[in-house]
N, C-alpha and C positions, 0 to 999 in steps of 0.2 A: 545903544549897542546891543546886538543880539548875542545870546549865549551859544556856546558850542553844544551840539546835539550828539549824544553818543549813538553809535551804530555798530553793527556787526557785519563782517564780510568774510567769506571763505574764498581763498584763491588757490588754484592748482599750480600756479607758477609764480614768477616774480610779480610784485605789486608795489604801488606807490600810494601814499596818502598825502593829501595837501589840505591846507586851510584856505578857504576863499572868504574874502570879506563879502558882506551882503551886497555892497555896491557892485563888486566885480561879478558876483553871481547874477545880479539883475541885468547887467550889461550883456552877459552871455545869453541870457534868455531873450533879450531884445534882438541881439544879433542873429540868433537862430530862429527868430519869430515864434518863440514858445511862451512868451509872457502871458498871452490870453489863455492858453491851455493850462499854464501854471496857476493862474488866478482861479480858473474854473475848478481845477482839482482841489485847491484850497477850500473853496466854497462847498464842494461836494463832500469833503472829508473833515469839515470843521469840528464836528462833535468828537470824532475819533482822534483827531490831532490833539484836541484839548484834553481828552480823557487820558492820553498817554504823555502829556506834557509834565515837565518838572513843576510848573506852577500849580497844576492840579494836585500833584502829589503833596506839595507843601500845604495846600489848602486842606487836604485830608488829614495830614499830620496835626495841623493846628486845631482842626475840629476834634480830633481824637483827644488831644491834650486838654481841651475844654470840657470833654465829656467826663462827668463825675465818676461814673463806673470805671472807665478806663484809667482815670487818675488813681483811684483807690487800688485797682489791680497792680498798677506800677509801683505804688507805695508798698503794698504787701510783698511784692517780689523783692524790692530793695531791702525790706526788713529781714526777709528770709536769707537773702544773700549776706547781709551784715551779721546775722546770727551764726552763719557758718564759720566766720572768722573769729567770733567771740568764743565759740564753743571749743576751739582748739587749744 
């Protein structure tokens, strides 16, 4: 199953939003004879799509959490935050 992808849109009038299953989306591409163009676009923009994906963001967060320097900074921040409540 594919996850929902957030997007932003601006409308000057009434608008509607809907959720399409991937199967329905693919059927529309086939009916409109746009499947090959879609595949080509995916190949051309693969790096950019990955860089902006949720999966890539999760990889970066996990990497940062494994980083000793980042981990120490987070622990220091937590200690300072805890001290604020103790000092009161």
